N, C-alpha and C positions, 0 to 999 in steps of 0.2 A: 503494500500500500504506500502511496506516495505521502510525503509530510506536507502539510499545509499550514502556511504562516498567516497570520491576520495582516489586514493592511493597516500599517501603523501611522502612515504619512497623512496629515489631515489634507493636505493638497490634493492627493489621489482620491480621498474620500469624496471631496468637493467636485473633483472631476467625474467620478462616478455618477454621483447623484445628478450633476447637470446632463452628462451624457443620457442617463435614463429618462429625465424630463424631457430633453430635447427630441428623444426618438418616440415620444409619446406612450412609453411604457408605465403608465402609472401604476400598475400591480407590482412590478419589481422594484419601482421607486419605493412605493409604499412598505414593501417587506424590508428593503435595505434600511430605510429609515426607523421602522419600527425595531429592527435588529440593533442597530447602532443605540439607539436611545433605551433599550430595555435589557441589554445584554444577554438576550435569549438566543438559543441556538435556532437555525433555521427548522430542524424538526419540530421543536416546541413551539413555534410560531404557526407551523402548517397544521400541527394538532389543534391549536387554538381556533384557527379559521375553519377547521372541519367541524368543530363543535358548534362553532358559531352558525355556519351554514345549515347544519342540521336543524338547528333551534329556529332559524328563520323559515327554513322549509316547512316545519311543523306548525310554524304560527300562521302561514300562509294556507296551508293545506292540512287542517287537522284532521287525525284520523277519528272515525266515526267511532262513538263509544256504545 
């Protein structure tokens, strides 16, 4: 397995954020900003998104009781 290092240079982080915004990729921009500001791993963020999306789907289409 290849070793992965975090991006530590603030200029590189800002460049990445500007690139994602300029490319119109709001989903990835939001994931990057959320990860940077919360210090969560991407797997944790995706788990939260899955839980949230399931809750929204249940709210929109409630199961019959």
